[in-house]
Phi, psi and omega in degrees: 000138181286147174251151181244131187238130171261122182253118175275119185219144178274169184305318179296313179294325177295321175293330175297309177309307178306310183299336173267013180059034178050057181261335181214154186222137185237156177233140176288164175319311187296352179244011185297316181297314177299314188277004171297336181277352183285138184216171178305148178075358176292162180248143180233148170237136186264120172248119178270108189295325186291333177253356182051058182222156164256135192245343182164191182209162185209170176244139170289130184240007180217167166282164181290141177222168183249129179209126184259019171295135179281125178236313182274158182272073178210165175293319190272143187287329188062063188278347178274123192223153170228145172282145182226164175224124179292141174255321182207119177232123178280145168298151188305319181293350183249000175312141180271125179298119181302327181299337180278336185255325189302325179304336180274353185268133174296324184305325182264005183293343176292342186253153176300144183309322181281354181241029180308324181307331179299327180294337186248013186294328178291164185282328187227131180222136177270123182242164181284161175302319183295313181299315181299319184293322178303306183296313181303321178296317177301318181293316181296320177298319182291331182284320177296322177299319177303314183294317182291320176293323175293326175289323175302319188268354181295125177091347176284143175278129183255000000 
């Protein structure tokens, strides 16, 4: 059975991931035990904490492995890694505001609505299939708006 993961990442590390075409994701030592559950075919959704947006989703394509090559812009190396393949990555202007989606998620219901950010503070979260599908639908919808806008503007002088 697949597991669904919400990955909290800051702008700097998201840009590194983007520059690598979303090929690999790393976890620090403190998340080793939790991420032992991660497996091929699991699904990830990206939450950029510094902007409070959802930006896309991906699939895990490898088992977890150890590699201490420095990739991300942080003090800790995040040596526990998985290979990933992006499924849908939005352009920055189409990112989904987390505040629009979060009220629908079961995962954040333990927290007062005005403090939803506290629910997503950790770097790695296991979320339900239903929560993943809600976020995925929002991302897919934002991507379709972008396609429609591009078709509308095609041929127009800007």
